[in-house]
Backbone as JSON Lines, residues from 0, in Angstrom:
{"i":0,"aa":"M","n":[0.86,-1.2,0.02],"ca":[-0.05,-0.02,0.02],"c":[0.97,1.23,-0.01]}
{"i":1,"aa":"K","n":[0.53,2.22,-0.75],"ca":[1.3,3.45,-0.91],"c":[0.97,4.37,0.37]}
{"i":2,"aa":"A","n":[2.03,4.96,0.84],"ca":[1.87,5.79,1.97],"c":[2.83,7.02,1.95]}
{"i":3,"aa":"V","n":[2.45,8.1,2.57],"ca":[3.39,9.28,2.76],"c":[3.53,9.32,4.22]}
{"i":4,"aa":"I","n":[4.73,9.65,4.63],"ca":[5.01,9.88,6.08],"c":[5.32,11.38,6.28]}
{"i":5,"aa":"L","n":[4.67,11.93,7.3],"ca":[4.89,13.28,7.58],"c":[5.73,13.33,8.95]}
{"i":6,"aa":"I","n":[6.86,14.13,8.89],"ca":[7.79,14.26,10.01],"c":[8.12,15.69,10.26]}
{"i":7,"aa":"S","n":[8.62,16.01,11.5],"ca":[9.21,17.34,11.81],"c":[10.59,17.28,12.39]}
{"i":8,"aa":"G","n":[10.94,16.13,12.72],"ca":[12.23,16.06,13.54],"c":[13.15,14.9,13.19]}
{"i":9,"aa":"N","n":[13.58,14.22,14.29],"ca":[14.65,13.18,14.18],"c":[14.27,11.96,13.36]}
{"i":10,"aa":"G","n":[13.01,11.62,13.38],"ca":[12.6,10.53,12.56],"c":[12.89,9.14,12.98]}
{"i":11,"aa":"S","n":[12.88,8.86,14.32],"ca":[13.27,7.55,14.76],"c":[12.08,6.56,14.51]}
{"i":12,"aa":"N","n":[10.87,7.07,14.55],"ca":[9.71,6.25,14.13],"c":[9.64,5.96,12.64]}
{"i":13,"aa":"L","n":[10.11,6.98,11.9],"ca":[10.14,6.8,10.45],"c":[11.19,5.75,10.15]}
{"i":14,"aa":"Q","n":[12.32,5.69,10.87],"ca":[13.32,4.65,10.64],"c":[12.78,3.26,10.93]}
{"i":15,"aa":"S","n":[12.03,3.19,11.95],"ca":[11.42,1.78,12.32],"c":[10.48,1.36,11.2]}
{"i":16,"aa":"I","n":[9.82,2.32,10.63],"ca":[8.78,2.02,9.58],"c":[9.5,1.62,8.27]}
{"i":17,"aa":"I","n":[10.63,2.4,8.0],"ca":[11.39,2.08,6.81],"c":[12.03,0.62,6.97]}
{"i":18,"aa":"D","n":[12.53,0.29,8.18],"ca":[13.19,-0.98,8.39],"c":[12.17,-2.18,8.21]}
{"i":19,"aa":"N","n":[10.81,-1.84,8.6],"ca":[9.93,-2.86,8.41],"c":[8.94,-2.83,7.21]}
{"i":20,"aa":"A","n":[9.25,-1.91,6.32],"ca":[8.34,-1.62,5.18],"c":[8.0,-2.82,4.41]}
{"i":21,"aa":"D","n":[8.9,-3.63,4.03],"ca":[8.61,-4.82,3.24],"c":[7.72,-5.77,3.99]}
{"i":22,"aa":"R","n":[8.05,-5.98,5.23],"ca":[7.24,-6.9,6.04],"c":[5.81,-6.43,6.26]}
{"i":23,"aa":"I","n":[5.62,-5.16,6.34],"ca":[4.26,-4.71,6.64],"c":[3.57,-4.23,5.31]}
{"i":24,"aa":"D","n":[4.07,-4.59,4.2],"ca":[3.47,-4.4,2.89],"c":[3.19,-2.81,2.61]}
{"i":25,"aa":"L","n":[4.25,-2.0,3.02],"ca":[4.14,-0.6,2.84],"c":[5.1,-0.06,1.79]}
{"i":26,"aa":"Q","n":[4.62,0.68,0.86],"ca":[5.46,1.35,-0.06],"c":[5.51,2.87,0.34]}
{"i":27,"aa":"I","n":[6.65,3.33,0.88],"ca":[6.7,4.74,1.22],"c":[7.09,5.58,0.01]}
{"i":28,"aa":"C","n":[6.08,6.29,-0.48],"ca":[6.37,6.94,-1.73],"c":[6.89,8.35,-1.53]}
{"i":29,"aa":"C","n":[6.78,8.92,-0.29],"ca":[7.4,10.18,-0.02],"c":[7.46,10.44,1.51]}
{"i":30,"aa":"V","n":[8.43,11.07,1.91],"ca":[8.47,11.67,3.35],"c":[8.47,13.03,3.21]}
{"i":31,"aa":"I","n":[7.51,13.74,3.85],"ca":[7.22,15.15,3.76],"c":[7.51,15.79,5.15]}
{"i":32,"aa":"S","n":[8.2,16.95,5.13],"ca":[8.45,17.61,6.34],"c":[8.22,19.13,6.29]}
{"i":33,"aa":"N","n":[7.72,19.67,7.32],"ca":[7.64,21.24,7.43],"c":[8.93,21.79,7.93]}
{"i":34,"aa":"N","n":[9.94,20.97,8.16],"ca":[11.08,21.5,8.78],"c":[12.26,21.06,7.9]}
{"i":35,"aa":"K","n":[12.93,21.91,7.25],"ca":[13.98,21.57,6.25],"c":[15.19,20.99,6.89]}
{"i":36,"aa":"N","n":[15.31,21.24,8.28],"ca":[16.43,20.62,9.05],"c":[16.14,19.33,9.77]}
{"i":37,"aa":"A","n":[14.99,18.76,9.56],"ca":[14.63,17.54,10.14],"c":[15.6,16.41,9.77]}
{"i":38,"aa":"F","n":[16.21,15.73,10.72],"ca":[17.12,14.65,10.46],"c":[16.41,13.5,9.79]}
{"i":39,"aa":"G","n":[15.13,13.41,10.0],"ca":[14.36,12.31,9.37],"c":[14.5,12.38,7.81]}
{"i":40,"aa":"L","n":[14.69,13.56,7.35],"ca":[14.87,13.63,5.83],"c":[16.14,12.95,5.31]}
{"i":41,"aa":"K","n":[17.17,13.0,6.24],"ca":[18.38,12.32,5.79],"c":[18.23,10.83,5.92]}
{"i":42,"aa":"R","n":[17.41,10.38,6.8],"ca":[17.02,8.91,6.91],"c":[16.41,8.45,5.6]}
{"i":43,"aa":"A","n":[15.46,9.29,5.2],"ca":[14.68,8.96,3.95],"c":[15.63,8.81,2.75]}
{"i":44,"aa":"V","n":[16.46,9.98,2.62],"ca":[17.4,9.97,1.48],"c":[18.3,8.8,1.49]}
{"i":45,"aa":"S","n":[18.81,8.42,2.7],"ca":[19.69,7.32,2.82],"c":[19.07,5.94,2.38]}
{"i":46,"aa":"S","n":[17.76,5.9,2.43],"ca":[16.96,4.79,2.04],"c":[16.35,4.91,0.63]}
{"i":47,"aa":"K","n":[16.88,5.92,-0.01],"ca":[16.42,6.23,-1.45],"c":[14.91,6.52,-1.53]}
{"i":48,"aa":"I","n":[14.39,7.17,-0.59],"ca":[12.95,7.52,-0.59],"c":[12.86,8.95,-0.89]}
{"i":49,"aa":"Q","n":[11.86,9.27,-1.73],"ca":[11.71,10.75,-2.21],"c":[11.27,11.5,-0.98]}
{"i":50,"aa":"T","n":[11.72,12.79,-0.91],"ca":[11.37,13.67,0.15],"c":[10.74,15.0,-0.47]}
{"i":51,"aa":"S","n":[10.07,15.7,0.43],"ca":[9.51,17.04,0.1],"c":[9.48,17.82,1.21]}
{"i":52,"aa":"I","n":[9.96,19.11,1.1],"ca":[9.87,20.04,2.21],"c":[8.86,21.17,1.85]}
{"i":53,"aa":"I","n":[7.97,21.44,2.83],"ca":[7.05,22.44,2.65],"c":[7.35,23.55,3.74]}
{"i":54,"aa":"D","n":[7.76,24.77,3.38],"ca":[8.15,25.76,4.31],"c":[6.9,26.55,4.7]}
{"i":55,"aa":"P","n":[6.5,26.55,5.95],"ca":[5.32,27.14,6.42],"c":[5.31,28.73,6.1]}
{"i":56,"aa":"E","n":[6.57,29.3,6.21],"ca":[6.71,30.7,5.97],"c":[6.33,31.22,4.59]}
{"i":57,"aa":"L","n":[6.09,30.26,3.67],"ca":[5.8,30.64,2.3],"c":[4.21,30.64,2.15]}
{"i":58,"aa":"F","n":[3.45,30.41,3.2],"ca":[1.98,30.37,3.13],"c":[1.46,31.41,4.06]}
{"i":59,"aa":"N","n":[0.34,31.96,3.68],"ca":[-0.37,33.01,4.5],"c":[-1.38,32.34,5.44]}
{"i":60,"aa":"S","n":[-1.64,31.14,5.4],"ca":[-2.59,30.44,6.28],"c":[-2.29,29.0,6.44]}
{"i":61,"aa":"K","n":[-2.81,28.42,7.48],"ca":[-2.64,26.98,7.7],"c":[-3.34,26.12,6.62]}
{"i":62,"aa":"E","n":[-4.47,26.74,6.21],"ca":[-5.25,26.06,5.16],"c":[-4.5,26.08,3.72]}
{"i":63,"aa":"A","n":[-3.73,27.16,3.54],"ca":[-3.02,27.27,2.24],"c":[-1.87,26.25,2.35]}
{"i":64,"aa":"F","n":[-1.28,26.08,3.53],"ca":[-0.12,25.17,3.67],"c":[-0.68,23.75,3.46]}
{"i":65,"aa":"D","n":[-1.88,23.46,4.02],"ca":[-2.48,22.1,3.97],"c":[-2.86,21.78,2.47]}
{"i":66,"aa":"R","n":[-3.28,22.8,1.79],"ca":[-3.71,22.59,0.4],"c":[-2.44,22.1,-0.43]}
{"i":67,"aa":"E","n":[-1.28,22.7,-0.16],"ca":[-0.08,22.2,-0.83],"c":[0.19,20.8,-0.42]}
{"i":68,"aa":"L","n":[0.04,20.5,0.85],"ca":[0.31,19.17,1.41],"c":[-0.62,18.14,0.69]}
{"i":69,"aa":"I","n":[-1.84,18.5,0.66],"ca":[-2.86,17.65,-0.07],"c":[-2.47,17.48,-1.53]}
{"i":70,"aa":"S","n":[-2.01,18.4,-2.23],"ca":[-1.58,18.33,-3.61],"c":[-0.51,17.26,-3.78]}
{"i":71,"aa":"I","n":[0.49,17.32,-2.82],"ca":[1.63,16.44,-2.95],"c":[1.18,15.06,-2.64]}
{"i":72,"aa":"I","n":[0.44,14.8,-1.63],"ca":[-0.06,13.53,-1.32],"c":[-0.81,12.9,-2.38]}
{"i":73,"aa":"N","n":[-1.8,13.71,-3.05],"ca":[-2.57,13.2,-4.14],"c":[-1.75,12.83,-5.23]}
{"i":74,"aa":"W","n":[-0.75,13.67,-5.5],"ca":[0.16,13.47,-6.75],"c":[0.82,12.06,-6.63]}
{"i":75,"aa":"H","n":[1.1,11.66,-5.38],"ca":[1.79,10.37,-5.15],"c":[0.75,9.3,-5.14]}
{"i":76,"aa":"G","n":[-0.41,9.55,-5.03],"ca":[-1.53,8.48,-5.04],"c":[-1.42,7.66,-3.67]}
{"i":77,"aa":"A","n":[-1.16,8.38,-2.67],"ca":[-1.06,7.73,-1.36],"c":[-2.47,7.25,-0.79]}
{"i":78,"aa":"E","n":[-2.57,6.08,-0.26],"ca":[-3.72,5.54,0.38],"c":[-3.71,5.68,1.89]}
{"i":79,"aa":"L","n":[-2.53,6.05,2.42],"ca":[-2.43,6.11,3.89],"c":[-1.46,7.35,4.24]}
{"i":80,"aa":"I","n":[-1.78,8.08,5.28],"ca":[-0.92,9.11,5.71],"c":[-0.47,8.8,7.16]}
{"i":81,"aa":"V","n":[0.87,8.74,7.31],"ca":[1.3,8.34,8.67],"c":[2.01,9.54,9.33]}
{"i":82,"aa":"L","n":[1.54,9.97,10.41],"ca":[2.24,11.08,11.2],"c":[3.14,10.5,12.15]}
{"i":83,"aa":"A","n":[4.54,10.77,11.79],"ca":[5.61,10.18,12.66],"c":[6.36,11.28,13.24]}
{"i":84,"aa":"G","n":[5.85,11.87,14.29],"ca":[6.54,13.04,14.88],"c":[6.35,14.24,14.07]}
{"i":85,"aa":"Y","n":[5.04,14.36,13.56],"ca":[4.75,15.62,12.78],"c":[4.12,16.59,13.71]}
{"i":86,"aa":"M","n":[4.72,17.8,13.87],"ca":[4.43,18.81,14.95],"c":[3.43,19.9,14.57]}
{"i":87,"aa":"R","n":[2.98,19.9,13.33],"ca":[1.86,20.83,12.83],"c":[0.52,20.24,13.29]}
{"i":88,"aa":"I","n":[-0.4,21.19,13.58],"ca":[-1.73,20.84,13.72],"c":[-2.44,20.82,12.44]}
{"i":89,"aa":"L","n":[-3.01,19.73,12.12],"ca":[-3.75,19.54,10.86],"c":[-5.06,20.36,10.83]}
{"i":90,"aa":"T","n":[-5.35,21.01,9.72],"ca":[-6.6,21.73,9.62],"c":[-7.76,20.87,9.31]}
{"i":91,"aa":"P","n":[-9.01,21.25,9.63],"ca":[-10.2,20.39,9.34],"c":[-10.18,20.06,7.83]}
{"i":92,"aa":"L","n":[-9.79,20.99,7.02],"ca":[-9.74,20.77,5.5],"c":[-8.9,19.49,5.3]}
{"i":93,"aa":"F","n":[-7.73,19.28,5.94],"ca":[-6.89,18.17,5.63],"c":[-7.5,16.97,6.2]}
{"i":94,"aa":"V","n":[-7.92,17.05,7.46],"ca":[-8.55,15.87,8.1],"c":[-9.74,15.28,7.38]}
{"i":95,"aa":"S","n":[-10.63,16.2,6.95],"ca":[-11.79,15.71,6.21],"c":[-11.47,15.09,4.83]}
{"i":96,"aa":"N","n":[-10.32,15.49,4.23],"ca":[-9.95,15.08,2.95],"c":[-9.54,13.66,3.03]}
{"i":97,"aa":"Y","n":[-8.86,13.26,4.21],"ca":[-8.35,11.9,4.31],"c":[-8.9,11.16,5.49]}
{"i":98,"aa":"F","n":[-10.03,11.53,5.93],"ca":[-10.64,10.99,7.1],"c":[-10.64,9.37,7.04]}
{"i":99,"aa":"G","n":[-10.14,8.82,8.19],"ca":[-10.0,7.39,8.19],"c":[-8.79,6.84,7.54]}
{"i":100,"aa":"K","n":[-7.97,7.7,7.03],"ca":[-6.71,7.25,6.4],"c":[-5.44,7.9,6.98]}
{"i":101,"aa":"I","n":[-5.6,8.52,8.21],"ca":[-4.52,9.11,8.88],"c":[-4.26,8.46,10.19]}
{"i":102,"aa":"L","n":[-2.99,8.0,10.4],"ca":[-2.65,7.34,11.63],"c":[-1.56,8.2,12.36]}
{"i":103,"aa":"N","n":[-1.7,8.39,13.73],"ca":[-0.76,9.15,14.45],"c":[-0.32,8.39,15.7]}
{"i":104,"aa":"I","n":[0.95,8.58,16.03],"ca":[1.51,8.04,17.31],"c":[1.75,9.05,18.31]}
{"i":105,"aa":"H","n":[1.37,8.76,19.52],"ca":[1.44,9.95,20.53],"c":[2.01,9.22,21.87]}
{"i":106,"aa":"P","n":[3.01,9.93,22.43],"ca":[3.81,9.32,23.57],"c":[3.05,9.49,24.93]}
{"i":107,"aa":"S","n":[1.95,8.94,25.08],"ca":[1.26,8.84,26.35],"c":[0.1,7.84,26.22]}
{"i":108,"aa":"L","n":[-0.49,7.41,27.32],"ca":[-1.61,6.55,27.3],"c":[-2.83,7.42,27.27]}
{"i":109,"aa":"L","n":[-3.18,7.85,26.01],"ca":[-4.32,8.69,25.8],"c":[-5.65,8.01,26.47]}
{"i":110,"aa":"P","n":[-6.49,8.81,26.93],"ca":[-6.61,10.3,26.85],"c":[-5.82,11.11,27.84]}
{"i":111,"aa":"K","n":[-5.01,10.37,28.6],"ca":[-4.05,11.16,29.56],"c":[-3.04,11.89,28.69]}
{"i":112,"aa":"F","n":[-2.7,13.07,29.04],"ca":[-1.58,13.87,28.6],"c":[-1.51,13.98,27.07]}
{"i":113,"aa":"P","n":[-2.6,14.61,26.49],"ca":[-2.5,15.05,25.03],"c":[-1.44,16.22,24.94]}
{"i":114,"aa":"G","n":[-1.1,16.47,23.76],"ca":[-0.19,17.66,23.52],"c":[1.25,17.35,23.83]}
{"i":115,"aa":"L","n":[2.09,18.36,24.27],"ca":[3.51,18.11,24.36],"c":[3.96,17.84,25.82]}
{"i":116,"aa":"N","n":[5.18,17.53,25.9],"ca":[5.92,17.36,27.2],"c":[5.18,16.23,28.12]}
{"i":117,"aa":"T","n":[4.79,15.19,27.39],"ca":[4.04,14.15,27.99],"c":[4.74,13.37,29.13]}
{"i":118,"aa":"H","n":[6.08,13.18,28.92],"ca":[6.84,12.39,29.85],"c":[6.92,13.1,31.14]}
{"i":119,"aa":"Q","n":[7.29,14.41,31.13],"ca":[7.34,15.12,32.37],"c":[6.01,15.29,33.07]}
{"i":120,"aa":"K","n":[4.97,15.41,32.26],"ca":[3.57,15.53,32.78],"c":[3.24,14.25,33.53]}
{"i":121,"aa":"A","n":[3.61,13.18,33.0],"ca":[3.38,11.84,33.66],"c":[4.05,11.74,34.94]}
{"i":122,"aa":"I","n":[5.32,12.14,35.06],"ca":[6.19,12.2,36.2],"c":[5.61,13.05,37.27]}
{"i":123,"aa":"D","n":[5.27,14.38,36.85],"ca":[4.7,15.3,37.73],"c":[3.38,14.97,38.35]}
{"i":124,"aa":"A","n":[2.59,14.1,37.61],"ca":[1.26,13.62,38.12],"c":[1.4,12.39,38.98]}
{"i":125,"aa":"S","n":[2.72,12.05,39.24],"ca":[2.95,10.76,40.04],"c":[2.29,9.47,39.37]}
{"i":126,"aa":"E","n":[2.27,9.43,38.17],"ca":[1.72,8.18,37.51],"c":[2.71,7.0,37.68]}
{"i":127,"aa":"K","n":[2.07,5.83,37.81],"ca":[2.93,4.64,37.94],"c":[3.24,3.97,36.61]}
{"i":128,"aa":"T","n":[2.38,4.26,35.62],"ca":[2.61,3.77,34.23],"c":[2.48,4.92,33.27]}
{"i":129,"aa":"H","n":[3.13,4.71,32.16],"ca":[3.04,5.68,31.06],"c":[3.19,4.87,29.82]}
{"i":130,"aa":"G","n":[3.17,5.5,28.59],"ca":[3.25,4.63,27.43],"c":[2.98,5.43,26.06]}
{"i":131,"aa":"V","n":[2.46,4.62,25.18],"ca":[2.28,5.19,23.83],"c":[0.9,4.77,23.28]}
{"i":132,"aa":"S","n":[0.44,5.6,22.47],"ca":[-0.92,5.27,21.78],"c":[-0.83,5.51,20.25]}
{"i":133,"aa":"V","n":[-1.39,4.7,19.56],"ca":[-1.63,4.93,18.1],"c":[-3.08,5.07,17.87]}
{"i":134,"aa":"H","n":[-3.51,6.12,17.15],"ca":[-4.91,6.43,16.98],"c":[-5.1,6.95,15.61]}
{"i":135,"aa":"F","n":[-6.39,6.96,15.15],"ca":[-6.94,7.56,14.0],"c":[-6.94,9.07,14.29]}
{"i":136,"aa":"V","n":[-6.62,9.89,13.29],"ca":[-6.65,11.35,13.51],"c":[-7.96,11.87,13.22]}
{"i":137,"aa":"T","n":[-8.51,12.76,14.13],"ca":[-9.79,13.47,13.84],"c":[-9.38,14.96,14.03]}
{"i":138,"aa":"E","n":[-10.38,15.85,13.99],"ca":[-10.09,17.28,14.03],"c":[-9.62,17.7,15.33]}
{"i":139,"aa":"E","n":[-10.04,16.99,16.42],"ca":[-9.54,17.37,17.81],"c":[-8.25,16.76,18.01]}
{"i":140,"aa":"I","n":[-7.24,17.46,18.6],"ca":[-5.88,17.1,18.7],"c":[-5.86,15.87,19.72]}
{"i":141,"aa":"D","n":[-5.15,14.81,19.21],"ca":[-4.83,13.65,20.09],"c":[-6.1,13.02,20.74]}
{"i":142,"aa":"S","n":[-7.3,13.14,20.02],"ca":[-8.6,12.65,20.49],"c":[-9.17,11.62,19.66]}
{"i":143,"aa":"G","n":[-8.54,11.2,18.55],"ca":[-9.24,10.19,17.6],"c":[-9.34,8.87,18.24]}
{"i":144,"aa":"P","n":[-10.14,7.93,17.69],"ca":[-10.26,6.67,18.27],"c":[-8.93,5.9,18.41]}
{"i":145,"aa":"I","n":[-8.71,5.44,19.6],"ca":[-7.46,4.72,19.97],"c":[-7.4,3.31,19.33]}
{"i":146,"aa":"I","n":[-6.36,2.97,18.66],"ca":[-6.26,1.7,18.05],"c":[-5.46,0.63,18.9]}
{"i":147,"aa":"S","n":[-4.35,1.14,19.51],"ca":[-3.48,0.25,20.23],"c":[-2.68,1.06,21.14]}
{"i":148,"aa":"Q","n":[-2.31,0.47,22.32],"ca":[-1.35,1.1,23.28],"c":[-0.42,0.15,23.93]}
{"i":149,"aa":"E","n":[0.76,0.61,24.29],"ca":[1.7,-0.1,24.98],"c":[2.15,0.61,26.26]}
{"i":150,"aa":"S","n":[2.34,-0.01,27.41],"ca":[2.77,0.82,28.6],"c":[4.2,0.42,29.13]}
{"i":151,"aa":"V","n":[4.64,1.29,29.9],"ca":[5.94,1.08,30.6],"c":[5.76,1.49,32.07]}
{"i":152,"aa":"N","n":[6.52,0.92,32.9],"ca":[6.52,1.38,34.28],"c":[7.29,2.62,34.48]}
{"i":153,"aa":"I","n":[6.77,3.5,35.39],"ca":[7.63,4.67,35.79],"c":[8.28,4.38,37.14]}
{"i":154,"aa":"E","n":[9.6,4.35,37.08],"ca":[10.39,4.11,38.27],"c":[10.61,5.52,39.01]}
{"i":155,"aa":"V","n":[11.01,5.32,40.26],"ca":[11.28,6.52,41.07],"c":[12.42,7.32,40.49]}
{"i":156,"aa":"E","n":[13.36,6.66,39.9],"ca":[14.59,7.34,39.4],"c":[14.37,7.97,37.99]}
{"i":157,"aa":"D","n":[13.21,7.68,37.37],"ca":[13.07,8.05,35.94],"c":[12.96,9.59,35.8]}
{"i":158,"aa":"T","n":[13.64,10.05,34.78],"ca":[13.46,11.45,34.32],"c":[12.68,11.45,33.04]}
{"i":159,"aa":"A","n":[12.34,12.67,32.56],"ca":[11.62,12.73,31.29],"c":[12.51,12.03,30.16]}
{"i":160,"aa":"K","n":[13.84,12.13,30.18],"ca":[14.68,11.56,29.21],"c":[14.7,10.05,29.29]}
{"i":161,"aa":"T","n":[14.82,9.44,30.51],"ca":[14.81,8.08,30.58],"c":[13.44,7.44,30.26]}
{"i":162,"aa":"L","n":[12.37,8.2,30.67],"ca":[11.11,7.68,30.41],"c":[10.88,7.75,28.84]}
{"i":163,"aa":"S","n":[11.33,8.75,28.23],"ca":[11.16,8.95,26.73],"c":[11.84,7.83,26.07]}
{"i":164,"aa":"D","n":[13.04,7.44,26.56],"ca":[13.81,6.36,25.87],"c":[12.95,5.04,26.05]}
{"i":165,"aa":"K","n":[12.39,4.79,27.18],"ca":[11.66,3.56,27.39],"c":[10.46,3.49,26.47]}
{"i":166,"aa":"V","n":[9.7,4.61,26.36],"ca":[8.49,4.67,25.52],"c":[8.82,4.54,24.1]}
{"i":167,"aa":"L","n":[9.93,5.2,23.72],"ca":[10.42,5.16,22.28],"c":[10.58,3.67,21.8]}
{"i":168,"aa":"K","n":[11.15,2.84,22.6],"ca":[11.31,1.44,22.29],"c":[10.04,0.8,21.94]}
{"i":169,"aa":"K","n":[8.95,1.15,22.82],"ca":[7.65,0.72,22.49],"c":[7.01,1.23,21.19]}
{"i":170,"aa":"E","n":[7.33,2.45,21.0],"ca":[6.86,3.06,19.79],"c":[7.32,2.43,18.52]}
{"i":171,"aa":"H","n":[8.53,2.05,18.48],"ca":[9.2,1.38,17.35],"c":[8.62,0.06,17.02]}
{"i":172,"aa":"V","n":[7.92,-0.51,17.98],"ca":[7.29,-1.93,17.79],"c":[5.84,-1.72,17.42]}
{"i":173,"aa":"I","n":[5.17,-0.81,18.12],"ca":[3.7,-0.71,18.08],"c":[3.24,-0.01,16.7]}
{"i":174,"aa":"F","n":[3.98,0.91,16.19],"ca":[3.57,1.69,15.05],"c":[3.67,0.75,13.76]}
{"i":175,"aa":"P","n":[4.74,0.09,13.43],"ca":[4.71,-0.76,12.28],"c":[3.64,-1.94,12.41]}
{"i":176,"aa":"K","n":[3.33,-2.39,13.64],"ca":[2.28,-3.43,13.83],"c":[0.95,-2.75,13.41]}
{"i":177,"aa":"V","n":[0.59,-1.6,13.84],"ca":[-0.68,-0.98,13.53],"c":[-0.84,-0.67,11.99]}
{"i":178,"aa":"I","n":[0.35,-0.13,11.5],"ca":[0.33,0.19,10.06],"c":[0.08,-1.1,9.21]}
{"i":179,"aa":"H","n":[0.64,-2.17,9.67],"ca":[0.41,-3.55,8.95],"c":[-1.03,-3.92,8.99]}
{"i":180,"aa":"W","n":[-1.67,-3.69,10.13],"ca":[-3.09,-3.86,10.18],"c":[-3.87,-3.09,9.12]}
{"i":181,"aa":"Y","n":[-3.41,-1.87,8.97],"ca":[-4.08,-1.01,7.94],"c":[-3.85,-1.54,6.54]}
{"i":182,"aa":"T","n":[-2.61,-1.78,6.26],"ca":[-2.21,-2.22,4.87],"c":[-2.86,-3.52,4.49]}
{"i":183,"aa":"Q","n":[-3.23,-4.42,5.53],"ca":[-3.92,-5.61,5.22],"c":[-5.47,-5.48,5.3]}
{"i":184,"aa":"R","n":[-5.8,-4.11,5.36],"ca":[-7.24,-3.78,5.44],"c":[-8.04,-4.41,6.52]}
{"i":185,"aa":"R","n":[-7.32,-4.71,7.57],"ca":[-7.96,-5.33,8.71],"c":[-8.51,-4.13,9.72]}
{"i":186,"aa":"L","n":[-7.85,-3.05,9.6],"ca":[-8.1,-1.85,10.43],"c":[-8.91,-0.86,9.77]}
{"i":187,"aa":"K","n":[-10.03,-0.41,10.37],"ca":[-10.86,0.56,9.7],"c":[-11.6,1.49,10.8]}
{"i":188,"aa":"L","n":[-11.87,2.71,10.19],"ca":[-12.55,3.69,11.07],"c":[-13.97,3.68,10.59]}
{"i":189,"aa":"I","n":[-14.95,3.42,11.38],"ca":[-16.34,3.47,11.1],"c":[-17.11,4.5,11.83]}
{"i":190,"aa":"N","n":[-18.19,4.99,11.34],"ca":[-19.09,5.92,12.07],"c":[-18.36,7.08,12.62]}
{"i":191,"aa":"S","n":[-17.2,7.42,12.02],"ca":[-16.42,8.56,12.39],"c":[-15.73,8.56,13.72]}
{"i":192,"aa":"I","n":[-16.17,7.6,14.64],"ca":[-15.67,7.59,16.01],"c":[-15.2,6.24,16.5]}
{"i":193,"aa":"T","n":[-15.39,5.14,15.7],"ca":[-15.09,3.78,16.07],"c":[-14.03,3.11,15.27]}
{"i":194,"aa":"A","n":[-13.03,2.67,15.89],"ca":[-11.96,1.95,15.32],"c":[-12.22,0.37,15.31]}
{"i":195,"aa":"T","n":[-12.14,-0.3,14.26],"ca":[-12.41,-1.79,14.27],"c":[-11.28,-2.57,13.69]}
{"i":196,"aa":"L","n":[-11.05,-3.71,14.25],"ca":[-10.0,-4.52,13.75],"c":[-10.61,-5.98,13.48]}
{"i":197,"aa":"D","n":[-10.53,-6.36,12.26],"ca":[-11.15,-7.61,11.77],"c":[-12.69,-7.55,12.06]}
{"i":198,"aa":"G","n":[-13.21,-6.35,11.86],"ca":[-14.68,-6.22,12.07],"c":[-15.17,-6.04,13.48]}
{"i":199,"aa":"K","n":[-14.25,-6.15,14.46],"ca":[-14.61,-5.94,15.87],"c":[-14.12,-4.69,16.51]}
{"i":200,"aa":"I","n":[-15.03,-4.1,17.16],"ca":[-14.68,-2.76,17.88],"c":[-13.46,-2.93,18.82]}
{"i":201,"aa":"I","n":[-12.46,-1.99,18.66],"ca":[-11.36,-2.09,19.47],"c":[-11.62,-1.43,20.81]}
C-alpha cells in the first residue's frame, strides 16, 4: 500500500517504519516535512525515498499550507498518511480530505496527557505507568479513536529523558504493527468515531 509519512524532527519512528516496510506491505512513496532541518529527511534519502519540504513561511494560512500538502499527497497516489513526529496541527480541511486514512503515534496513554511534554507531565502527576498510543486522526488534537497502546512502568529514578527512551522502544514496535493492520485492510474507522480490527470494535 502506498503511503506518505509526515515528520518534523529526528525521525526515529520513520526509521522503524522504513526498516519494516517490506514486512508490513508498505510502499513509502514520499517523506514530507515542514522542517528543512529535520534529520528524518536524511534517513529517507539514505533509504532512497523521495522527500519533500514545505516551508510554512511561504504560506499565508494553515489552510493554504495544507492545500499544498494535499496536492503532494494526491500526486503520489497515497492511500495512507502516517504522522511520525509531525508537529503541525492539521486543519479540518486536511482531516476531512483523508478521514479514516491518517494514523498518528502519541507518547502517552491517551486520553491522558495530550499535547507536548508528556513524559514530564506523567512524572509530575505521580503516574505509575506511562506509554504510547496509536490512533486515527480526527479534528480534535490527540482525541481520535485509539487503536493500540503499550505501557511502561515509571520508576522513582526516571527522568523525562529516561522515560522517553523507554517509551520510544515501545513506539518502534507498535507503530509498524498497527500500520500492517491497515495495509492488510484489517483496520478501519467506522461511524467517524469507532476503530475496528477484523470487524470487531477495538
